[in-house]
All heavy atoms as TSV, in Angstrom:
chain	resi	resn	atom	element	x	y	z
A	1	MET	N	N	0.832	-1.198	0.000
A	1	MET	CA	C	0.000	0.000	0.000
A	1	MET	C	C	0.872	1.256	0.000
A	1	MET	O	O	0.680	2.135	-0.816
A	1	MET	CB	C	-0.910	-0.049	1.232
A	1	MET	CG	C	-1.766	1.163	1.400
A	1	MET	SD	S	-3.290	0.949	0.523
A	1	MET	CE	C	-4.138	2.394	1.023
A	2	ILE	N	N	1.819	1.295	0.946
A	2	ILE	CA	C	2.698	2.460	1.015
A	2	ILE	C	C	3.573	2.543	-0.234
A	2	ILE	O	O	3.814	3.630	-0.755
A	2	ILE	CB	C	3.552	2.408	2.293
A	2	ILE	CG1	C	2.645	2.527	3.527
A	2	ILE	CG2	C	4.597	3.511	2.300
A	2	ILE	CD1	C	3.364	2.319	4.830
A	3	ALA	N	N	4.025	1.377	-0.711
A	3	ALA	CA	C	4.862	1.364	-1.914
A	3	ALA	C	C	4.073	1.864	-3.122
A	3	ALA	O	O	4.617	2.582	-3.967
A	3	ALA	CB	C	5.389	-0.044	-2.174
A	4	ALA	N	N	2.809	1.497	-3.197
A	4	ALA	CA	C	1.980	1.956	-4.314
A	4	ALA	C	C	1.809	3.470	-4.254
A	4	ALA	O	O	1.879	4.151	-5.284
A	4	ALA	CB	C	0.623	1.261	-4.279
A	5	VAL	N	N	1.594	3.996	-3.060
A	5	VAL	CA	C	1.458	5.454	-2.900
A	5	VAL	C	C	2.761	6.146	-3.268
A	5	VAL	O	O	2.757	7.164	-3.959
A	5	VAL	CB	C	1.035	5.799	-1.454
A	5	VAL	CG1	C	1.084	7.297	-1.222
A	5	VAL	CG2	C	-0.345	5.249	-1.157
A	6	ALA	N	N	3.885	5.570	-2.822
A	6	ALA	CA	C	5.188	6.153	-3.160
A	6	ALA	C	C	5.420	6.133	-4.665
A	6	ALA	O	O	5.912	7.109	-5.241
A	6	ALA	CB	C	6.295	5.404	-2.436
A	7	ALA	N	N	5.061	5.022	-5.304
A	7	ALA	CA	C	5.230	4.925	-6.756
A	7	ALA	C	C	4.373	5.964	-7.479
A	7	ALA	O	O	4.832	6.604	-8.426
A	7	ALA	CB	C	4.876	3.519	-7.226
A	8	ILE	N	N	3.155	6.141	-7.019
A	8	ILE	CA	C	2.266	7.138	-7.632
A	8	ILE	C	C	2.832	8.537	-7.446
A	8	ILE	O	O	2.837	9.348	-8.373
A	8	ILE	CB	C	0.843	7.019	-7.055
A	8	ILE	CG1	C	0.202	5.710	-7.521
A	8	ILE	CG2	C	-0.020	8.217	-7.455
A	8	ILE	CD1	C	-1.109	5.386	-6.845
A	9	LEU	N	N	3.346	8.834	-6.242
A	9	LEU	CA	C	3.926	10.150	-5.994
A	9	LEU	C	C	5.159	10.389	-6.865
A	9	LEU	O	O	5.353	11.497	-7.379
A	9	LEU	CB	C	4.293	10.297	-4.519
A	9	LEU	CG	C	3.118	10.430	-3.557
A	9	LEU	CD1	C	3.623	10.457	-2.118
A	9	LEU	CD2	C	2.309	11.673	-3.866
A	10	ILE	N	N	5.978	9.354	-7.050
A	10	ILE	CA	C	7.158	9.495	-7.902
A	10	ILE	C	C	6.739	9.739	-9.343
A	10	ILE	O	O	7.291	10.607	-10.021
A	10	ILE	CB	C	8.045	8.239	-7.792
A	10	ILE	CG1	C	8.693	8.186	-6.408
A	10	ILE	CG2	C	9.106	8.214	-8.889
A	10	ILE	CD1	C	9.391	6.880	-6.116
A	11	ILE	N	N	5.754	9.003	-9.816
A	11	ILE	CA	C	5.285	9.181	-11.198
A	11	ILE	C	C	4.693	10.572	-11.394
A	11	ILE	O	O	4.987	11.247	-12.384
A	11	ILE	CB	C	4.267	8.081	-11.564
A	11	ILE	CG1	C	4.982	6.727	-11.638
A	11	ILE	CG2	C	3.573	8.389	-12.882
A	11	ILE	CD1	C	4.056	5.540	-11.740
A	12	VAL	N	N	3.879	11.021	-10.440
A	12	VAL	CA	C	3.300	12.370	-10.540
A	12	VAL	C	C	4.403	13.416	-10.509
A	12	VAL	O	O	4.367	14.400	-11.258
A	12	VAL	CB	C	2.269	12.591	-9.413
A	12	VAL	CG1	C	1.852	14.053	-9.345
A	12	VAL	CG2	C	1.061	11.697	-9.617
A	13	GLY	N	N	5.400	13.197	-9.648
A	13	GLY	CA	C	6.533	14.130	-9.590
A	13	GLY	C	C	7.273	14.210	-10.911
A	13	GLY	O	O	7.644	15.299	-11.360
A	14	LEU	N	N	7.476	13.063	-11.543
A	14	LEU	CA	C	8.147	13.065	-12.843
A	14	LEU	C	C	7.308	13.769	-13.900
A	14	LEU	O	O	7.843	14.484	-14.744
A	14	LEU	CB	C	8.457	11.632	-13.284
A	14	LEU	CG	C	9.592	10.939	-12.533
A	14	LEU	CD1	C	9.713	9.488	-12.987
A	14	LEU	CD2	C	10.903	11.663	-12.751
A	15	ILE	N	N	5.997	13.577	-13.840
A	15	ILE	CA	C	5.124	14.246	-14.807
A	15	ILE	C	C	5.190	15.761	-14.626
A	15	ILE	O	O	5.174	16.515	-15.598
A	15	ILE	CB	C	3.676	13.724	-14.674
A	15	ILE	CG1	C	3.605	12.278	-15.176
A	15	ILE	CG2	C	2.702	14.616	-15.443
A	15	ILE	CD1	C	2.287	11.605	-14.901
A	16	VAL	N	N	5.275	16.202	-13.383
A	16	VAL	CA	C	5.365	17.645	-13.122
A	16	VAL	C	C	6.714	18.186	-13.579
A	16	VAL	O	O	6.796	19.272	-14.158
A	16	VAL	CB	C	5.140	17.926	-11.616
A	16	VAL	CG1	C	5.488	19.360	-11.274
A	16	VAL	CG2	C	3.718	17.598	-11.230
A	17	VAL	N	N	7.793	17.421	-13.342
A	17	VAL	CA	C	9.138	17.888	-13.682
A	17	VAL	C	C	9.361	17.873	-15.189
A	17	VAL	O	O	9.967	18.784	-15.742
A	17	VAL	CB	C	10.193	17.017	-12.971
A	17	VAL	CG1	C	11.595	17.310	-13.487
A	17	VAL	CG2	C	10.128	17.249	-11.472
A	18	ILE	N	N	8.856	16.849	-15.847
A	18	ILE	CA	C	9.063	16.728	-17.293
A	18	ILE	C	C	8.013	17.574	-18.007
A	18	ILE	O	O	6.817	17.341	-17.857
A	18	ILE	CB	C	8.923	15.260	-17.741
A	18	ILE	CG1	C	9.963	14.396	-17.034
A	18	ILE	CG2	C	9.070	15.147	-19.249
A	18	ILE	CD1	C	9.741	12.916	-17.216
A	19	PRO	N	N	8.452	18.565	-18.758
A	19	PRO	CA	C	7.480	19.442	-19.421
A	19	PRO	C	C	6.563	18.713	-20.402
A	19	PRO	O	O	5.385	18.984	-20.457
A	19	PRO	CB	C	8.336	20.484	-20.145
A	19	PRO	CG	C	9.738	20.046	-20.025
A	19	PRO	CD	C	9.819	18.934	-19.028
A	20	SER	N	N	7.104	17.791	-21.172
A	20	SER	CA	C	6.263	16.999	-22.077
A	20	SER	C	C	7.004	15.739	-22.487
A	20	SER	O	O	8.235	15.690	-22.490
A	20	SER	CB	C	5.880	17.806	-23.320
A	20	SER	OG	O	6.994	17.947	-24.162
A	21	ALA	N	N	6.255	14.719	-22.835
A	21	ALA	CA	C	6.857	13.445	-23.221
A	21	ALA	C	C	7.642	13.570	-24.528
A	21	ALA	O	O	8.660	12.920	-24.709
A	21	ALA	CB	C	5.775	12.382	-23.351
A	22	SER	N	N	7.188	14.426	-25.437
A	22	SER	CA	C	7.895	14.572	-26.716
A	22	SER	C	C	9.284	15.164	-26.514
A	22	SER	O	O	10.231	14.782	-27.205
A	22	SER	CB	C	7.086	15.441	-27.677
A	22	SER	OG	O	6.916	16.731	-27.144
A	23	VAL	N	N	9.406	16.083	-25.579
A	23	VAL	CA	C	10.726	16.657	-25.281
A	23	VAL	C	C	11.635	15.586	-24.704
A	23	VAL	O	O	12.813	15.505	-25.042
A	23	VAL	CB	C	10.588	17.854	-24.302
A	23	VAL	CG1	C	11.956	18.327	-23.841
A	23	VAL	CG2	C	9.814	18.976	-24.947
A	24	LEU	N	N	11.088	14.746	-23.832
A	24	LEU	CA	C	11.879	13.667	-23.234
A	24	LEU	C	C	12.370	12.709	-24.309
A	24	LEU	O	O	13.544	12.320	-24.324
A	24	LEU	CB	C	11.038	12.902	-22.207
A	24	LEU	CG	C	11.690	11.657	-21.629
A	24	LEU	CD1	C	12.933	12.013	-20.844
A	24	LEU	CD2	C	10.705	10.915	-20.773
A	25	ILE	N	N	11.504	12.326	-25.216
A	25	ILE	CA	C	11.880	11.386	-26.276
A	25	ILE	C	C	12.896	12.026	-27.220
A	25	ILE	O	O	13.857	11.389	-27.629
A	25	ILE	CB	C	10.626	10.912	-27.039
A	25	ILE	CG1	C	9.752	10.074	-26.099
A	25	ILE	CG2	C	11.006	10.120	-28.275
A	25	ILE	CD1	C	8.379	9.756	-26.635
A	26	ALA	N	N	12.701	13.300	-27.526
A	26	ALA	CA	C	13.615	13.982	-28.439
A	26	ALA	C	C	15.000	14.151	-27.816
A	26	ALA	O	O	16.009	14.078	-28.515
A	26	ALA	CB	C	13.042	15.342	-28.831
A	27	ASN	N	N	15.063	14.393	-26.517
A	27	ASN	CA	C	16.332	14.642	-25.837
A	27	ASN	C	C	16.690	13.489	-24.901
A	27	ASN	O	O	17.205	13.704	-23.818
A	27	ASN	CB	C	16.253	15.938	-25.037
A	27	ASN	CG	C	16.006	17.136	-25.921
A	27	ASN	OD1	O	16.512	17.206	-27.033
A	27	ASN	ND2	N	15.225	18.076	-25.442
A	28	PHE	N	N	16.419	12.263	-25.346
A	28	PHE	CA	C	16.654	11.095	-24.502
A	28	PHE	C	C	18.127	10.998	-24.113
A	28	PHE	O	O	19.010	11.166	-24.932
A	28	PHE	CB	C	16.230	9.821	-25.224
A	28	PHE	CG	C	16.375	8.596	-24.380
A	28	PHE	CD1	C	15.444	8.317	-23.393
A	28	PHE	CD2	C	17.455	7.747	-24.540
A	28	PHE	CE1	C	15.568	7.194	-22.603
A	28	PHE	CE2	C	17.580	6.626	-23.754
A	28	PHE	CZ	C	16.646	6.346	-22.777
A	29	ALA	N	N	18.353	10.780	-22.841
A	29	ALA	CA	C	19.720	10.631	-22.336
A	29	ALA	C	C	19.794	9.373	-21.472
A	29	ALA	O	O	18.794	8.935	-20.896
A	29	ALA	CB	C	20.106	11.861	-21.530
A	30	LEU	N	N	20.970	8.812	-21.370
A	30	LEU	CA	C	21.133	7.578	-20.611
A	30	LEU	C	C	20.853	7.749	-19.122
A	30	LEU	O	O	20.515	6.796	-18.442
A	30	LEU	CB	C	22.550	7.029	-20.811
A	30	LEU	CG	C	22.820	6.407	-22.169
A	30	LEU	CD1	C	24.257	5.930	-22.250
A	30	LEU	CD2	C	21.869	5.253	-22.433
A	31	TRP	N	N	20.974	8.982	-18.616
A	31	TRP	CA	C	20.744	9.158	-17.182
A	31	TRP	C	C	19.291	8.911	-16.818
A	31	TRP	O	O	18.991	8.591	-15.665
A	31	TRP	CB	C	21.233	10.517	-16.699
A	31	TRP	CG	C	20.509	11.690	-17.256
A	31	TRP	CD1	C	20.801	12.359	-18.399
A	31	TRP	CD2	C	19.372	12.339	-16.684
A	31	TRP	NE1	N	19.919	13.383	-18.582
A	31	TRP	CE2	C	19.030	13.404	-17.546
A	31	TRP	CE3	C	18.611	12.134	-15.539
A	31	TRP	CZ2	C	17.963	14.253	-17.281
A	31	TRP	CZ3	C	17.549	12.988	-15.280
A	31	TRP	CH2	C	17.238	14.034	-16.150
A	32	TRP	N	N	18.380	8.985	-17.774
A	32	TRP	CA	C	16.986	8.628	-17.486
A	32	TRP	C	C	16.871	7.145	-17.146
A	32	TRP	O	O	16.047	6.746	-16.327
A	32	TRP	CB	C	16.074	8.956	-18.663
A	32	TRP	CG	C	15.734	10.406	-18.726
A	32	TRP	CD1	C	16.204	11.314	-19.622
A	32	TRP	CD2	C	14.869	11.128	-17.842
A	32	TRP	NE1	N	15.689	12.554	-19.346
A	32	TRP	CE2	C	14.857	12.467	-18.260
A	32	TRP	CE3	C	14.090	10.772	-16.736
A	32	TRP	CZ2	C	14.107	13.445	-17.618
A	32	TRP	CZ3	C	13.348	11.751	-16.096
A	32	TRP	CH2	C	13.359	13.057	-16.539
A	33	LEU	N	N	17.699	6.327	-17.789
A	33	LEU	CA	C	17.710	4.905	-17.461
A	33	LEU	C	C	18.204	4.688	-16.030
A	33	LEU	O	O	17.693	3.830	-15.312
A	33	LEU	CB	C	18.593	4.132	-18.442
A	33	LEU	CG	C	18.075	4.040	-19.871
A	33	LEU	CD1	C	19.091	3.321	-20.748
A	33	LEU	CD2	C	16.723	3.344	-19.911
A	34	ALA	N	N	19.186	5.483	-15.614
A	34	ALA	CA	C	19.685	5.388	-14.244
A	34	ALA	C	C	18.599	5.796	-13.253
A	34	ALA	O	O	18.408	5.148	-12.215
A	34	ALA	CB	C	20.924	6.261	-14.075
A	35	VAL	N	N	17.877	6.860	-13.563
A	35	VAL	CA	C	16.785	7.300	-12.694
A	35	VAL	C	C	15.716	6.219	-12.599
A	35	VAL	O	O	15.236	5.891	-11.507
A	35	VAL	CB	C	16.173	8.631	-13.203
A	35	VAL	CG1	C	14.905	8.972	-12.456
A	35	VAL	CG2	C	17.193	9.753	-13.093
A	36	ALA	N	N	15.351	5.636	-13.727
A	36	ALA	CA	C	14.344	4.578	-13.730
A	36	ALA	C	C	14.833	3.368	-12.940
A	36	ALA	O	O	14.059	2.740	-12.207
A	36	ALA	CB	C	14.016	4.174	-15.171
A	37	GLY	N	N	16.114	3.045	-13.044
A	37	GLY	CA	C	16.678	1.936	-12.283
A	37	GLY	C	C	16.605	2.167	-10.788
A	37	GLY	O	O	16.245	1.272	-10.020
A	38	VAL	N	N	16.934	3.375	-10.361
A	38	VAL	CA	C	16.862	3.709	-8.931
A	38	VAL	C	C	15.423	3.615	-8.441
A	38	VAL	O	O	15.160	3.079	-7.362
A	38	VAL	CB	C	17.454	5.112	-8.674
A	38	VAL	CG1	C	17.151	5.579	-7.258
A	38	VAL	CG2	C	18.951	5.097	-8.919
A	39	VAL	N	N	14.491	4.118	-9.217
A	39	VAL	CA	C	13.071	4.053	-8.837
A	39	VAL	C	C	12.632	2.591	-8.698
A	39	VAL	O	O	11.956	2.231	-7.727
A	39	VAL	CB	C	12.196	4.806	-9.860
A	39	VAL	CG1	C	10.718	4.529	-9.632
A	39	VAL	CG2	C	12.473	6.297	-9.786
A	40	LEU	N	N	13.023	1.755	-9.638
A	40	LEU	CA	C	12.643	0.343	-9.571
A	40	LEU	C	C	13.255	-0.345	-8.350
A	40	LEU	O	O	12.597	-1.154	-7.692
A	40	LEU	CB	C	13.065	-0.382	-10.847
A	40	LEU	CG	C	12.237	-0.042	-12.087
A	40	LEU	CD1	C	12.817	-0.733	-13.312
A	40	LEU	CD2	C	10.794	-0.455	-11.880
A	41	VAL	N	N	14.506	-0.022	-8.030
A	41	VAL	CA	C	15.151	-0.624	-6.861
A	41	VAL	C	C	14.451	-0.191	-5.583
A	41	VAL	O	O	14.210	-1.000	-4.686
A	41	VAL	CB	C	16.656	-0.267	-6.828
A	41	VAL	CG1	C	17.276	-0.618	-5.485
A	41	VAL	CG2	C	17.383	-0.975	-7.953
A	42	VAL	N	N	14.085	1.087	-5.492
A	42	VAL	CA	C	13.383	1.585	-4.292
A	42	VAL	C	C	12.025	0.907	-4.156
A	42	VAL	O	O	11.631	0.494	-3.057
A	42	VAL	CB	C	13.235	3.118	-4.356
A	42	VAL	CG1	C	12.289	3.627	-3.287
A	42	VAL	CG2	C	14.602	3.775	-4.215
A	43	ILE	N	N	11.307	0.746	-5.253
A	43	ILE	CA	C	10.003	0.078	-5.201
A	43	ILE	C	C	10.174	-1.386	-4.792
A	43	ILE	O	O	9.403	-1.911	-3.978
A	43	ILE	CB	C	9.283	0.204	-6.560
A	43	ILE	CG1	C	8.863	1.650	-6.785
A	43	ILE	CG2	C	8.064	-0.708	-6.625
A	43	ILE	CD1	C	8.335	1.927	-8.175
A	44	ALA	N	N	11.205	-2.046	-5.321
A	44	ALA	CA	C	11.458	-3.441	-4.956
A	44	ALA	C	C	11.828	-3.560	-3.479
A	44	ALA	O	O	11.372	-4.482	-2.790
A	44	ALA	CB	C	12.560	-4.021	-5.830
A	45	MET	N	N	12.649	-2.633	-2.981
A	45	MET	CA	C	13.022	-2.661	-1.563
A	45	MET	C	C	11.796	-2.492	-0.684
A	45	MET	O	O	11.643	-3.191	0.322
A	45	MET	CB	C	14.041	-1.554	-1.264
A	45	MET	CG	C	15.434	-1.859	-1.761
A	45	MET	SD	S	16.605	-0.483	-1.598
A	45	MET	CE	C	16.153	0.287	-0.087
A	46	ALA	N	N	10.923	-1.572	-1.049
A	46	ALA	CA	C	9.706	-1.356	-0.265
A	46	ALA	C	C	8.806	-2.584	-0.327
A	46	ALA	O	O	8.201	-2.968	0.677
A	46	ALA	CB	C	8.960	-0.123	-0.776
A	47	GLY	N	N	8.748	-3.218	-1.492
A	47	GLY	CA	C	7.920	-4.401	-1.648
A	47	GLY	C	C	8.398	-5.572	-0.807
A	47	GLY	O	O	7.597	-6.395	-0.364
A	48	ILE	N	N	9.700	-5.657	-0.583
A	48	ILE	CA	C	10.235	-6.729	0.268
A	48	ILE	C	C	10.157	-6.334	1.738
A	48	ILE	O	O	9.851	-7.145	2.603
A	48	ILE	CB	C	11.689	-7.053	-0.141
A	48	ILE	CG1	C	11.684	-7.713	-1.504
A	48	ILE	CG2	C	12.371	-7.932	0.893
A	48	ILE	CD1	C	13.054	-7.936	-2.082
A	49	TRP	N	N	10.410	-5.066	2.034
A	49	TRP	CA	C	10.458	-4.611	3.431
A	49	TRP	C	C	9.084	-4.657	4.087
A	49	TRP	O	O	8.959	-5.046	5.252
A	49	TRP	CB	C	11.014	-3.195	3.491
A	49	TRP	CG	C	10.980	-2.607	4.853
A	49	TRP	CD1	C	11.799	-2.907	5.897
A	49	TRP	CD2	C	10.054	-1.626	5.339
A	49	TRP	NE1	N	11.447	-2.163	6.991
A	49	TRP	CE2	C	10.380	-1.378	6.675
A	49	TRP	CE3	C	8.985	-0.941	4.771
A	49	TRP	CZ2	C	9.678	-0.463	7.452
A	49	TRP	CZ3	C	8.292	-0.033	5.536
A	49	TRP	CH2	C	8.633	0.197	6.851
A	50	LEU	N	N	8.035	-4.280	3.363
A	50	LEU	CA	C	6.705	-4.198	3.969
A	50	LEU	C	C	6.224	-5.526	4.551
A	50	LEU	O	O	5.776	-5.563	5.701
A	50	LEU	CB	C	5.692	-3.648	2.949
A	50	LEU	CG	C	5.812	-2.158	2.676
A	50	LEU	CD1	C	4.877	-1.752	1.543
A	50	LEU	CD2	C	5.517	-1.342	3.922
A	51	PRO	N	N	6.303	-6.656	3.824
A	51	PRO	CA	C	5.831	-7.907	4.444
A	51	PRO	C	C	6.786	-8.426	5.520
A	51	PRO	O	O	6.363	-9.147	6.420
A	51	PRO	CB	C	5.740	-8.890	3.287
A	51	PRO	CG	C	6.390	-8.264	2.134
A	51	PRO	CD	C	6.570	-6.819	2.410
A	52	LEU	N	N	8.067	-8.068	5.434
A	52	LEU	CA	C	9.025	-8.601	6.397
A	52	LEU	C	C	9.075	-7.811	7.697
A	52	LEU	O	O	9.552	-8.324	8.708
A	52	LEU	CB	C	10.427	-8.639	5.779
A	52	LEU	CG	C	10.647	-9.672	4.679
A	52	LEU	CD1	C	12.063	-9.575	4.157
A	52	LEU	CD2	C	10.367	-11.065	5.198
A	53	ARG	N	N	8.583	-6.592	7.723
A	53	ARG	CA	C	8.701	-5.791	8.939
A	53	ARG	C	C	7.829	-6.346	10.066
A	53	ARG	O	O	8.108	-6.087	11.229
A	53	ARG	CB	C	8.362	-4.331	8.678
A	53	ARG	CG	C	6.921	-4.067	8.416
A	53	ARG	CD	C	6.681	-2.617	8.118
A	53	ARG	NE	N	5.294	-2.469	7.696
A	53	ARG	CZ	C	4.537	-1.469	8.011
A	53	ARG	NH1	N	5.014	-0.482	8.724
A	53	ARG	NH2	N	3.291	-1.410	7.603
A	54	THR	N	N	6.803	-7.100	9.741
A	54	THR	CA	C	5.956	-7.677	10.783
A	54	THR	C	C	6.377	-9.103	11.132
A	54	THR	O	O	5.749	-9.725	12.001
A	54	THR	CB	C	4.483	-7.689	10.314
A	54	THR	OG1	O	4.383	-8.433	9.109
A	54	THR	CG2	C	3.968	-6.287	10.094
A	55	ALA	N	N	7.422	-9.609	10.485
A	55	ALA	CA	C	7.852	-10.988	10.745
A	55	ALA	C	C	8.456	-11.101	12.146
A	55	ALA	O	O	9.130	-10.190	12.622
A	55	ALA	CB	C	8.887	-11.414	9.707
A	56	THR	N	N	8.208	-12.221	12.779
A	56	THR	CA	C	8.755	-12.490	14.113
A	56	THR	C	C	10.079	-13.215	13.966
A	56	THR	O	O	10.163	-14.244	13.305
A	56	THR	CB	C	7.778	-13.366	14.930
A	56	THR	OG1	O	6.519	-12.702	14.986
A	56	THR	CG2	C	8.305	-13.603	16.317
A	57	VAL	N	N	11.112	-12.638	14.573
A	57	VAL	CA	C	12.438	-13.250	14.520
A	57	VAL	C	C	12.670	-13.972	15.842
A	57	VAL	O	O	12.546	-13.395	16.904
A	57	VAL	CB	C	13.527	-12.178	14.303
A	57	VAL	CG1	C	14.912	-12.820	14.303
A	57	VAL	CG2	C	13.257	-11.422	13.011
A	58	ARG	N	N	12.996	-15.249	15.759
A	58	ARG	CA	C	13.211	-16.034	16.995
A	58	ARG	C	C	14.660	-16.409	17.144
A	58	ARG	O	O	15.373	-16.624	16.263
A	58	ARG	CB	C	12.372	-17.312	16.944
A	58	ARG	CG	C	10.904	-17.017	16.900
A	58	ARG	CD	C	10.134	-18.301	16.896
A	58	ARG	NE	N	8.729	-17.980	16.698
A	58	ARG	CZ	C	7.781	-18.876	16.721
A	58	ARG	NH1	N	8.064	-20.130	16.926
A	58	ARG	NH2	N	6.534	-18.540	16.548
């Protein structure tokens, strides 16, 4: 749930920051791939952390 909200906020933030999709496609740079990779890693970390935070460690 929290990860989904975070993902939505990140996507909305990118939409606000990026003036238009055509400009992004026209001026495509490799650092966008790095940004997308970081976003995916953060979402994956949240997806693993959320179910494990309630786990009982014995």
